[in-house]
N, C-alpha and C positions, 0 to 999 in steps of 0.2 A: 759421795760414795768413796769407800775405804780403797785407797790406792793398793793395799796389800791384798784386797780380796782376790781370789782365784777365779779365774774366768773359765767357764766349762767350754771345750772345744769339741767334745765327742757328741755322738747322737743323744737326743733328749727324749725320743719316743720309745715306748716299750719294743715296738716292732725294730727300730733302728738299732737299740742296744742288743737285741736277739741276735741281728744279722752281724753286728761287730764282734760279738761273742763267739759265733760260729767261725767267722773270718779267722780271728786270734787262734782258735782251736786249730783250724785247717793248717794255719802257718806253722803252729809248734809241732803238729803230728806230721804233716806230710811233706814239709820241706826242710827239716833239720834231720842231720844224721844218715841221709841217704847217699848212696854211691852215685857216681855219674850216669852209669847206665840205667839205674833204677827209676822207675815213672812213678812220680807222686800221685798221677791222676788215678793209676791204678789202686794205690792205696787209698785214696779218697772215695773211690767207688766201693772199695771192701767195707770201709767204715760206715759209708752212707747205707749200703745194703744192711748191715748189722744193726745200725740204728732203726730202719724201717721195720726189721722184723722184731727187734727186742726193745725198741723204745729209746727216746731221745733224752731221758732224764740223767741226771749227773752220776747216780750210782751204776747205770748201765753202761756210760761212757767210760768210767773207770775200769770196769771189767772188761772192756773192749780192747783197751791198750795192751795188755799182754797178749791178746789174740793177735793183733797187729804186729807187734814185736815178733811173735812166732813165726808168723806168716813171712815177715821179711827175712828171718833166718833161715827158714826152710827154702826160699827162693834162692838165697845166697849159697846155700848147700848143693842145690841143684845146678845152678850155674858154675860153681867150683866143680863139680864133678864132670860137667860138660867141657869145661876148659882143660881140665885132667886129661879127658880121653882124646880131645884134640891136640894136647901136646904130646901125648904119647903117639897118636897117629902120625905126627910129622918127624918121629925119630927114624934114624937110619935102619934100625932093626926091623920096624914095619915095612919099610920100602923094600928091603932085602928079603923078607919074607914074601912080599907080594911078587917080586920079579921071579923068585923060585917057583911060586904056584903058578904064575901067568906064562912062563916059559920065556921070559926076555933075557937079554945078555946079561951075564952074571954082575958086571959092574954098573949097569945101567941104573941101578937104584940109586947112586950118586947124583944122577941127573934128573930124575923125574919130579916134575913140578908138585908143589904142594897140593894143587887142586885135585890131583888125582885121589886123594885120601880123606878129604874134608868133605862134610855133608854141604857146606857152603859153597863147594866148587861145582854145584849143578850147572851154573850158567856156563863156565867153561867147558863142561862136558857136552851141552847142548850145542854150543859153538863148534865144538870139534865135529859132530855131525853135520852141521851146516858147511863148515869149510872143507870136509871131505867130499860133499856133493858139489862144492864150487870147483874143485879141481877135476873131479870126474867129469862134470860137464864141460870144462875147459878142453880136457883132452878129447873127449867126444866131438866136440864142435870142430876142433883143430883137424881131427882125423875126417870129418865129413863136411868141410867148409866149401860153399860155393855161393855164388851172388843170390841165387834164389832163396837161400835159407836166411839171409840177413834180416828181412822184415819180421821173422817168426822168432828170433832169438829171445826177444822178451818173454815170450810165452812158454817157448819149447825148453829154454835153458834159463828158467827163473832165477835159480840161485845164483848162477853166474852173473846173470843180469844185475841182480840186487847187489852183488858184491863189488862189481867194477863201477856201478853208477851211483854208489852212495855219495851224497853230498855234490852231486853233478847237476847241472841246470837241467831242467825237464826237456828242453830242446836239444840237448847233447845226443851224439851218436856214440853207441858202445865201441864201434871200431876206431873211432877218432880218438876217444879217450884211452883205449888200448895203444894206440899208435903213439900219442903224445907221451904216456907214461914209460913204454918199453922200447920205443924207437927201432923197431924192426921194420924190415922192408916190406913185409906182407902180415895179413891178419892171422894166418896159421903160426907164423913165427912169433907174433906178439902173444897168442894163446899158449904156445909152448913156453915163452918166457914167464908167463903168468903162472903157469904150472909149477915151473920150476922155484919160482919166487915163494909160492905157497909151500912147497916142500922143505925150503930152507927156514921160513918164518914159522911155520906151524907143524915141526916135527912130531912133536908129542901129542898134539891134537889129533894128526892123522894116524898116529899109532893106536890113540885111545878109539878111534873111529872103526879100526880093524873089527873089533868085537867088544863092544861097550857092555853088553848084557852080561857077558863072561867076566869081564874085568871087574865091573860093578859088585857082581856075585862074591868074587874073591875078596874084595875090599869090605863088603858088608860081613862077611865071615870073620874077617881079622877085627873089623870093629866091634863085632859081638862079644868075641873074645876080651877085648879091652874093657867093655861095658861090664861084664861079668866080673873081671878082676876089679874094676872100680866099685861095683856094688858090694864086694865081699869085704870091703874094708870096714874093720870093726867099729873104728872111730866114726866113720861116716853113718853107720847104722845107729850108733849111740846118739849122736847128735840128731839124726832125723826123728828119732822115736821121741827125743826129748821135746822137740818142736811139735809134733803131733800130739803128743799128751798135754802140752800146754794149751793149744787151740781147744783139744776135747774138754779139758777142765774149764777153759773160759766159756764154752758153749753151755756146759753143764751149769755153771754158776749163773748165767744170764738166764736160762730157762728157770732155774730156781728162783731167781730174783723176780722174774715175771709172774711166777705163780705166786710168790709171796705177796707182791703188790696186788695181784687179783683178788687174792683173799682178804687183803686189808681193805680193798675198796669195797669188796662186798659187805665187810663188816660196818664200814662206815655208813654205807647205804642204809643197811638195816638199822643201825642205830639211829639215822636221821629219820626213817620211817617211823620207828618207835617214838621218837621224840615228837614228831609231828601227830601221831596218834594221841599221845599224851595232851598236847596243847589243844587239840580239838575237843578232848573229852573236858579240859578245865573250861574252855570257852562256853560249851554247852552248859556246864555246871553253874559259871558266872551269869549266864542268861536266865538259867532258871531261878536263881535266887534273885536276880533283879525284876522279876516279872511283877506287875501291878495286881495281878489275880491272886497271887499266893497268899494263903491264910496266914497271918503272922503269929497265930497263937491264942491262948485265952486271956480275955480282957480282963 
């Protein structure tokens, strides 16, 4: 055996070569040139859907690449717009506008937490409602505390119970946990200390909870103004239109290619049928010439 002969290490069957080629294409298209937040699987699903609709042959795949690129650019534009709006929403100008419309203290805009103004701050806003209920139940239990109410605390003061007993063993008593944490001589004093601590640690949560629908409405109005400003950017519209046109042209090219291939397939099929018909006629003619009963002519 020639020692210089190259030994094949890749797939040898047609199926294996097809899979290998497909994987290589996926690596090239979906793994290179993406930003950290971009999902390669999403782009893969896009391309697989296009191939399912328009075909998996080489010509179609070439036409799909500009569509994929335009889709990536459009998503990046949308993300850039979102980041721009979020950035503006965190500016002191937005906070100043909010405190004026909400009726807060004039300088409080310097201290309001970011989650007031971000769509991603919904968890904190939900927690604000919860922590407000915890404090309300703590003060209510403090004002009405007696020994007979202790067995019903978990049911009647469920938010307070959930807050105090978080990460506590199931056999623990809420009064014991409060006593260990705040070290006051009576349950009522421990509940008062809990309420004070909540007021210190969750000042802005409690402020939000005083009128969450009104505050959210004010912020949504401010956000809408910023969105309109962002969408009016001439450069953004120009880039967005370019990506949309690229995708539209790509789809039109795929549709035209599919129709061309369909017509070519019909032409080939008709040619094949015509060729088969000629062959049948020739076979019959040859069979007729070879018949032993045929009169050969004048002797």
